C-alpha positions in Angstrom: 0.0 0.0 0.0 3.0 2.3 -0.4 4.6 4.0 -3.3 7.8 6.0 -3.9 6.2 9.1 -2.3 4.3 7.7 0.7 5.0 4.9 3.2 4.0 4.2 6.8 6.4 2.7 9.3 4.6 1.2 12.3 7.3 1.3 15.0 5.4 -0.1 18.0 1.9 -1.0 19.1 1.0 -1.2 22.8 -0.2 -4.8 23.4 -2.7 -3.9 26.0 -4.4 -0.8 24.5 -3.5 -0.9 20.8 -2.0 2.6 21.0 0.5 3.0 18.1 3.7 4.9 17.4 4.9 5.3 13.8 6.3 7.5 11.1 4.4 8.5 8.0 6.8 9.4 5.1 5.4 12.0 2.7 6.9 14.2 -0.1 7.2 17.2 2.2 8.7 15.4 5.2 8.2 12.7 7.8 5.3 12.8 10.3 5.9 11.1 13.6 2.6 9.7 15.0 0.5 10.0 16.9 0.2 13.6 15.8 -2.1 16.6 16.3 -2.5 18.8 13.2 -3.2 22.5 13.7 -5.9 23.8 11.4 -5.1 26.5 8.9 -8.6 26.9 7.4 -7.8 29.9 5.2 -4.2 28.9 4.3 -3.0 30.1 7.7 -3.2 29.0 11.3 -4.9 32.0 12.8 -2.4 34.3 14.7 0.6 32.0 14.3 3.4 32.5 11.7 4.8 29.5 9.8 8.2 29.8 11.4 6.6 29.9 14.9 4.6 26.7 14.0 7.9 25.0 13.2 9.5 26.2 16.4 6.7 24.8 18.5 6.7 21.4 16.8 4.0 21.5 14.1 4.8 18.7 11.6 1.8 19.0 9.4 -1.2 21.5 9.1 -4.7 21.2 7.7 -6.3 23.6 5.3 -9.9 23.6 4.0 -11.0 22.9 0.5 -14.4 24.7 0.7 -13.0 27.9 2.0 -10.1 28.1 -0.4 -12.4 27.3 -3.3 -14.5 30.3 -2.2 -11.6 32.6 -1.5 -9.2 33.2 -3.2 -10.0 30.2 -5.6 -8.0 27.0 -6.1 -7.0 28.0 -9.6 -5.3 31.1 -8.3 -3.4 29.1 -5.7 -2.4 26.7 -8.5 -1.0 29.6 -10.5 0.9 30.7 -7.3 2.7 27.3 -7.3 0.4 25.4 -5.0 -0.6 25.8 -1.4 2.9 25.1 0.0 4.3 28.1 -1.9 1.3 30.3 -1.5 1.3 30.0 2.3 5.1 29.5 2.6 4.9 26.2 4.4 7.3 23.5 3.3 6.1 20.7 5.5 3.2 18.4 4.8 -0.4 19.7 4.3 -3.6 17.8 4.6 -6.8 19.2 3.0 -10.3 18.1 3.8 -12.7 17.5 1.0 -15.0 20.5 1.8 -17.9 18.1 2.5 -18.4 19.0 6.1 -18.4 22.8 5.4 -20.8 22.3 2.4 -23.2 20.7 4.8 -22.6 22.8 7.9 -22.0 26.4 6.6 -23.8 26.7 3.2 -27.5 27.1 2.7 -28.3 23.8 1.2 -30.5 23.5 -1.8 -30.2 20.0 -3.1 -28.4 16.8 -2.3 -28.3 14.1 -4.9 -26.1 11.2 -5.8 -24.5 13.6 -8.4 -23.4 16.1 -5.8 -24.5 19.0 -3.6 -25.9 22.3 -4.9 -25.7 25.1 -2.4 -25.4 28.9 -2.0 -22.2 30.3 -0.8 -22.0 31.6 2.8 -19.8 34.4 1.4 -21.9 36.0 -1.3 -24.9 33.7 -1.8 -23.7 32.6 -5.2 -24.7 29.1 -6.3 -22.3 26.2 -6.6 -22.4 22.5 -7.1 -19.8 20.3 -5.4 -19.2 16.9 -6.9 -16.6 14.3 -6.0 -14.7 15.2 -9.2 -14.7 18.9 -8.3 -13.4 18.1 -4.8 -10.5 16.2 -6.4 -9.8 19.0 -8.8 -9.7 21.6 -6.1 -7.3 19.5 -4.0 -5.2 18.8 -7.0 -4.9 22.5 -7.6 -4.0 23.1 -4.0 -1.3 20.4 -4.2 -1.7 19.2 -0.7 0.1 16.0 0.4 -2.9 14.3 1.8 -6.4 14.7 0.3 -9.7 13.5 1.5 -12.6 11.8 -0.4 -15.8 13.8 -0.8 -18.3 12.5 1.8 -21.6 13.2 3.4 -21.3 13.6 7.1 -24.6 12.6 8.8 -25.7 14.5 11.9 -25.9 13.1 15.4 -29.4 11.9 15.9 -30.0 10.7 12.3 -32.2 7.7 11.9 -30.8 4.4 10.6 -32.5 5.1 7.3 -31.0 8.6 7.0 -27.6 7.4 8.1 -27.7 4.6 5.5 -28.5 6.9 2.7 -25.6 9.2 3.6 -23.3 6.2 4.0 -24.3 4.8 0.6 -23.8 8.1 -1.1 -20.4 8.5 0.5 -19.4 5.0 -0.8 -20.4 5.9 -4.3 -18.7 9.2 -4.2 -15.5 7.5 -3.0 -15.5 5.4 -6.2 -15.7 8.6 -8.3 -13.0 10.3 -6.2 -10.7 7.4 -6.8 -11.4 7.4 -10.5 -10.7 11.2 -10.7 -7.5 11.1 -8.6 -4.3 10.7 -10.7 -1.5 12.4 -8.8 0.8 9.9 -7.1 2.3 12.7 -5.0 -1.1 13.1 -3.2 -2.4 10.4 -0.8 -6.2 10.0 -1.0 -7.8 8.9 2.2 -11.2 7.3 2.2 -13.6 8.3 5.0 -15.6 5.8 7.1 -19.1 7.1 7.8 -22.3 5.5 9.1 -23.2 7.7 12.1 -23.5 5.7 15.3 -24.8 2.5 13.9 -22.3 -0.3 14.1 -23.6 -2.2 11.1 -23.4 0.9 8.9 -19.9 1.7 10.1 -18.8 -1.9 9.4 -20.3 -1.7 5.9 -18.8 1.7 5.2 -15.3 0.4 6.3 -15.7 -2.7 4.1 -16.5 -0.4 1.1 -13.5 1.8 1.9 -10.9 -0.9 2.1 -10.5 -1.5 -1.6 -9.6 2.1 -2.0 -7.1 2.3 0.9 -3.7 3.0 -0.4 -1.9 5.3 2.1 -4.4 6.0 5.0 -7.9 5.9 6.2 -10.1 8.5 8.0 -13.0 8.2 10.4 -15.6 11.0 9.9 -18.8 11.9 11.5 -17.6 11.9 15.1 -17.3 14.8 17.6 -20.6 16.2 16.1 -22.4 16.7 19.3 -22.5 13.2 20.8 -21.4 12.4 24.4 -17.7 11.6 24.5 -18.3 8.0 25.8 -20.5 7.3 22.8 -17.6 8.3 20.5 -15.2 6.1 22.5 -17.6 3.2 22.1 -17.7 3.5 18.4 -13.9 3.8 18.2 -13.7 0.6 20.3 -15.9 -1.1 17.8 -13.8 0.1 14.8 -10.3 -0.4 16.3 -9.9 -4.1 15.6 -11.4 -3.8 12.2 -9.2 -1.0 10.8 -6.2 -1.7 8.6 -2.9 -1.7 10.6 -0.5 -0.8 7.8 -1.6 2.7 7.1 -2.3 5.8 9.3 -5.7 6.2 10.9 -7.1 9.7 11.0 -9.9 10.8 13.3 -11.3 13.9 11.8 -12.2 17.1 13.8 -11.1 15.8 17.2 -8.6 17.8 19.3 -9.5 18.3 23.0 -6.7 16.9 25.2 -8.8 14.1 26.7 -10.1 13.0 23.3 -6.5 13.0 21.9 -5.5 10.7 24.8 -8.6 8.4 24.4 -8.3 8.3 20.6 -4.6 7.4 20.8 -5.4 4.6 23.2 -7.8 3.3 20.6 -5.2 3.1 17.8 -5.7 6.5 16.1 -2.6 8.1 14.6 -3.7 11.5 13.3 -6.0 14.2 14.8 -7.1 17.8 13.9 -9.3 20.4 15.4 -9.7 24.2 15.5 -10.2 24.1 19.3 -6.7 25.2 20.2 -6.8 28.5 18.4 -10.6 29.1 18.7 -10.6 29.0 22.5 -7.4 31.0 22.6 -9.2 33.9 20.8 -11.7 33.7 23.6 -9.1 33.9 26.3 -8.8 30.2 27.3 -5.7 28.2 27.7 -5.1 24.4 27.7 -2.6 23.6 30.4 -1.2 20.5 32.2 -3.6 21.2 35.0 -6.7 21.8 32.9 -8.3 24.8 31.2 -7.6 28.3 32.4 -9.8 31.2 31.4 -7.3 34.0 31.7 -9.9 36.7 31.2 -11.3 35.9 34.7 -10.7 38.3 37.6 -8.9 35.6 39.6 -5.8 36.2 37.4 -5.7 40.0 37.6 -2.6 39.9 40.0 -1.4 36.5 39.1 2.3 36.9 38.1 3.0 33.2 37.5 3.4 31.6 34.1 0.4 30.2 32.3 1.7 26.6 32.7 4.9 26.0 34.7 5.4 22.7 32.8 5.3 24.3 29.4 8.4 25.4 27.5 6.7 27.7 25.0 7.6 31.4 24.4 4.4 32.5 26.1 5.0 30.6 29.3 8.7 31.5 29.4 8.1 35.3 29.1 4.6 36.3 30.3 2.3 36.0 33.3 -1.4 35.2 33.6 -1.9 38.8 34.7 -0.3 40.2 31.5 -2.3 37.7 29.3 -5.5 38.7 31.1 -4.8 42.3 30.4 -4.2 41.7 26.7 -7.4 39.6 26.4 -9.6 42.1 28.2 -8.4 45.1 26.3 -8.8 43.3 23.0 -5.1 43.2 22.0 -4.4 40.7 19.2 -1.2 39.7 20.9 -3.1 38.0 23.6 -4.9 35.7 21.2 -1.6 35.1 19.4 0.3 34.1 22.6 -2.5 31.9 23.8 -2.8 30.2 20.3 1.0 29.6 20.3 0.8 28.1 23.8 -2.3 25.9 23.1 -0.8 24.4 20.0 2.5 23.8 21.8 0.7 22.2 24.7 -1.1 19.7 22.4 2.2 18.9 20.5 3.9 18.2 23.9 0.9 16.0 24.9 1.2 14.0 21.7 5.0 13.8 22.0 4.6 12.4 25.5 2.0 9.9 24.3 4.4 8.8 21.5 7.4 8.4 23.9 5.3 6.5 26.4 4.1 4.1 23.7 7.7 3.5 22.5 8.8 3.2 26.1 6.1 0.8 27.1 4.5 3.0 29.8 1.5 4.5 28.0 -1.0 3.5 30.7 1.1 5.2 33.4 1.4 8.3 31.2 -2.4 8.4 30.8 -3.0 7.9 34.5 -0.7 10.8 35.3 -2.4 13.0 32.7 -5.8 12.5 34.2 -4.5 13.0 37.7 -3.1 16.4 36.8 -6.2 17.4 34.8 -8.3 16.3 37.8 -10.6 14.3 35.4 -12.0 11.0 36.4 -11.2 8.2 33.9 
């Protein structure tokens, strides 16, 4: 399932939990897994420069097909030399298919087996997304990892509704595979099926013939209780292929990263780290801190004494609170930098504990510090 541009080296699997450590080799560099991928929706991670992302340990970032199609247009990015050159990022990039945004942001007009017709959230103009167009846009962008166009069914769908979305996703995957012809881009199928085990199992079976370099799990973290997500991952774990990376889409809170890793997931992404930073919230080794709160007005200690990031080395909670409360963009930038670094350190710790054979001890200590019951 490898070619000259992509290969996955599984270095160790924890025999008790199934947690995995590996290396995914790509045209723009190696990715050590398990890995958290910061989200650069509009060809930038909000408030964090590319050099800073490198300094804090970002190996790969995610950008969004739908948004870049809308603005500035994928053909313009192609003329600029592709997304790597356009955004000055020389490490791996993953692009999603745009499917989730088409269904969640746009005013839907019509969903058929051919594709989705919708009006843009930007200017109301009408567009039709098809599997072929999703492939063309991602080819224009030149990302290393591209996603098949899928229909993400909402939490609470009936079995009949979820089956229709799963069937459509499977048919669209066949068309994506037929339209994809660049060996320098790894196409990941997406397992759908909502929270019905029989549909998930069928979706996975229909994905497997198209798995070359990786597989994704979609339709989770869409409003369901976290234990429900973990139950579904427990169901899928022994059924997933072992020789390619497994990507859990849209999941990025610290506890979900830990629990996902324990269930054999290799890749994660989420906007959480930067989104909550812009609202004045930090992820720390002892849990979330809302620095805008009055309790930190005269707190001259670092945000997280265990963190080695620029923010924690140079600034106090009192200063960060001041920046957030007066609306200074530097506050959001520093908190974004810290939150991403914290998640990278968490994933690095998980990886080292898998390789070292003490992952359960690492997780136990994580929950103890976070004061969360397992």
